[in-house]
C-alpha positions in Angstrom: 58.9 19.1 -21.5 57.5 18.6 -18.3 55.0 15.9 -19.3 55.7 12.3 -19.4 53.3 9.6 -21.3 53.4 6.4 -20.5 51.5 4.2 -23.0 50.3 0.7 -22.7 48.3 -1.9 -24.8 45.8 -3.2 -23.6 42.1 -5.1 -24.2 42.5 -6.3 -27.9 43.7 -3.2 -29.8 43.3 0.0 -27.1 46.5 1.7 -26.1 46.2 3.2 -22.7 47.3 6.3 -21.5 49.4 7.4 -18.2 50.8 10.7 -18.1 52.7 12.5 -15.4 53.3 15.8 -14.2 56.6 15.7 -13.4 57.1 19.2 -11.7 53.3 18.3 -9.3 54.2 13.8 -9.8 50.4 14.4 -10.2 49.3 11.9 -12.6 46.4 11.2 -15.0 44.8 8.2 -16.6 43.4 8.9 -20.5 40.2 7.0 -20.5 39.6 3.6 -18.4 39.8 1.0 -21.4 41.2 -2.0 -18.8 41.0 -1.1 -14.7 43.6 -4.1 -13.8 45.6 -3.4 -16.7 45.6 0.6 -14.7 46.3 -0.7 -12.4 49.2 -3.1 -12.8 51.0 -0.4 -14.8 50.8 2.5 -12.0 52.0 0.0 -9.5 54.4 -0.6 -11.8 55.5 3.5 -12.2 55.3 3.5 -8.8 52.7 6.8 -9.3 49.6 7.3 -7.8 46.5 8.5 -9.5 44.8 11.4 -9.1 42.4 12.7 -12.8 40.6 10.2 -14.6 40.5 12.3 -17.8 37.5 10.8 -20.4 37.2 11.2 -24.0 33.5 10.1 -24.6 31.3 7.1 -23.1 31.7 3.8 -24.9 33.4 0.7 -22.4 36.0 0.4 -23.8 36.4 4.5 -22.5 34.9 4.8 -19.3 33.8 1.2 -18.3 36.6 0.5 -16.2 36.4 4.5 -14.2 34.4 2.5 -11.1 37.1 -0.1 -10.9 40.4 2.3 -11.2 38.8 5.5 -8.8 37.8 2.6 -6.3 41.3 1.7 -5.7 42.8 5.1 -6.3 40.5 7.8 -5.3 41.1 9.2 -8.5 38.2 12.2 -9.3 37.1 11.6 -12.7 37.0 14.8 -15.6 34.9 14.1 -18.8 31.7 14.7 -21.1 28.5 15.0 -20.0 27.6 11.2 -21.3 29.9 9.6 -20.2 27.6 9.7 -17.0 25.4 7.1 -19.4 28.1 4.5 -17.5 29.6 6.3 -15.2 29.9 8.7 -12.2 31.5 12.0 -13.0 33.3 14.2 -10.6 33.5 18.0 -12.5 32.0 17.8 -16.5 33.6 19.4 -19.3 33.5 20.7 -22.6 35.3 21.9 -25.7 37.0 25.4 -24.6 37.1 24.9 -20.7 40.5 23.9 -19.4 41.6 21.7 -16.8 44.9 21.6 -14.6 47.3 18.5 -14.1 49.6 19.9 -11.4 51.2 22.8 -13.6 50.0 21.0 -17.2 47.1 22.7 -18.6 44.5 20.7 -21.4 42.4 22.2 -23.5 39.1 20.5 -23.8 38.4 20.7 -28.0 34.6 19.2 -28.5 35.4 16.4 -31.3 32.4 14.8 -31.5 30.7 12.4 -34.4 31.8 9.4 -33.0 29.6 10.2 -30.1 28.0 12.8 -29.7 29.4 14.5 -27.1 33.2 13.2 -27.9 35.9 15.6 -25.9 39.5 16.2 -26.6 42.5 16.9 -24.6 45.3 19.2 -25.8 47.9 20.4 -23.7 49.6 23.5 -26.0 52.4 23.8 -24.1 53.7 20.5 -24.2 52.3 19.6 -28.0 50.3 16.6 -27.3 46.7 15.9 -28.0 44.8 12.9 -26.8 42.3 12.4 -29.3 39.8 9.6 -28.1 38.0 7.7 -31.6 37.9 11.3 -33.6 41.4 10.8 -35.3 43.1 7.7 -35.5 46.8 7.2 -37.2 45.8 7.2 -41.4 41.9 7.2 -40.0 38.8 8.2 -38.2 36.6 6.9 -35.8 32.8 5.4 -37.3 29.8 8.0 -36.7 27.9 6.1 -34.2 25.7 8.6 -32.9 27.4 11.7 -34.8 26.4 13.2 -38.8 30.1 13.6 -41.1 29.2 17.5 -40.9 29.9 17.6 -37.1 32.8 14.8 -37.4 34.5 16.4 -40.4 34.5 19.7 -38.0 35.7 18.1 -35.8 38.7 16.6 -37.3 39.1 19.9 -38.6 39.5 21.6 -35.0 42.0 18.9 -34.5 43.9 19.5 -38.1 44.3 23.3 -37.0 46.5 22.0 -33.5 50.1 22.8 -34.8 52.1 20.1 -37.3 54.4 19.1 -34.2 51.4 18.1 -32.2 52.4 14.9 -30.7 48.8 12.7 -31.2 48.2 9.8 -29.3 44.8 7.8 -29.9 43.3 4.9 -28.5 43.7 1.7 -31.0 45.7 -0.2 -33.4 44.0 0.4 -36.3 46.5 1.5 -37.8 47.4 -1.1 -40.9 44.0 -1.8 -41.4 43.1 1.7 -42.1 46.6 2.1 -44.0 45.1 -0.6 -46.4 41.8 1.4 -47.2 43.7 4.4 -47.8 45.8 2.8 -50.4 42.1 2.2 -52.0 41.3 5.3 -52.6 44.6 7.7 -52.4 48.0 7.3 -54.7 50.2 9.7 -53.2 53.5 9.0 -52.4 54.1 10.2 -49.3 50.7 7.8 -47.8 52.7 5.0 -50.0 55.7 5.1 -48.2 53.9 5.4 -45.2 51.8 3.0 -45.8 54.5 0.8 -46.7 56.7 1.7 -42.9 52.8 1.1 -40.9 53.3 -2.3 -42.5 56.9 -3.1 -41.5 55.9 -1.9 -38.6 53.3 -4.6 -37.5 55.4 -7.2 -38.8 58.2 -6.0 -35.9 55.4 -5.8 -33.6 55.8 -2.3 -33.1 53.4 0.3 -32.2 51.8 3.0 -35.3 50.7 5.3 -31.9 51.7 8.1 -31.6 51.7 10.0 -35.2 51.5 13.9 -35.2 49.2 16.1 -37.0 51.7 17.0 -39.6 51.8 13.6 -40.6 48.1 13.3 -40.3 47.6 16.5 -42.7 49.6 15.2 -45.5 48.4 11.2 -45.3 45.5 10.8 -43.4 42.4 9.9 -46.0 39.6 11.2 -44.0 41.8 14.9 -43.9 42.7 14.9 -47.2 38.5 14.2 -48.3 38.6 17.3 -50.7 41.1 16.4 -52.8 39.8 13.2 -53.1 36.6 13.5 -53.9 36.4 12.7 -57.7 38.2 9.5 -56.7 34.9 8.6 -54.1 32.3 9.9 -56.6 31.6 13.5 -54.5 33.5 15.4 -57.6 31.9 19.1 -56.8 30.4 18.2 -53.3 31.2 20.1 -50.1 34.1 19.3 -47.6 31.8 17.7 -45.1 30.2 15.8 -47.7 33.6 14.4 -49.6 35.1 13.2 -46.0 30.8 11.7 -45.8 32.1 9.4 -48.9 35.1 8.7 -47.7 33.6 7.5 -44.6 31.0 5.3 -46.6 33.5 4.0 -48.8 35.8 3.0 -45.6 32.9 1.2 -44.1 32.4 -1.4 -46.8 35.8 -2.1 -47.4 36.8 -4.6 -47.0 40.4 -5.5 -47.8 
């Protein structure tokens, strides 16, 4: 493995990620939730930033682009929607590839949270940076897309190998676990939820996760088998997903 991932907390519940291709020394940050935190971490690590890889346009993901780029000279790569709040040096979409030194990232279309959301996946390094599409035990709200679009995006991510390490952008897992337990009584979920609650009590992060763990316990990926419990019996998979998403939007536990 030649990719080092440095994860750090920023803002109120975001995670920042600096990734370094050790063979070349090239470094990227995944999104720019907080410019000051990113620049401090770069200085502490002694890394020089080459790329900013944006997953979507929201301010807690692209709002620090200008300050980080001004301080580092890094090139900005992301979906076209980022130009709503920042400039891009290269526009990418699903099916494109981005090279960070010797590390190859495949761009996966993952719209739904926003229309043009993307994820970055390195098959060789078995890692995926998924922004706000997939969370540990959760998924992003549908601010712009449809349930059908989001379900298709989640299925693209769920099709990655089970041992793919998934870096999602927020520490929402305890809240997600409480909701998951309200719609799913699977023993594997219950065991995972207990581990999540214990980890958070110790102040430990619950990110990253894996595709295999999410496939087994995430209620949004398990929506078809939960359809009856959320009032969507006999409906399509994306309609079952929509019912789970609506239940989460209403959940106050």
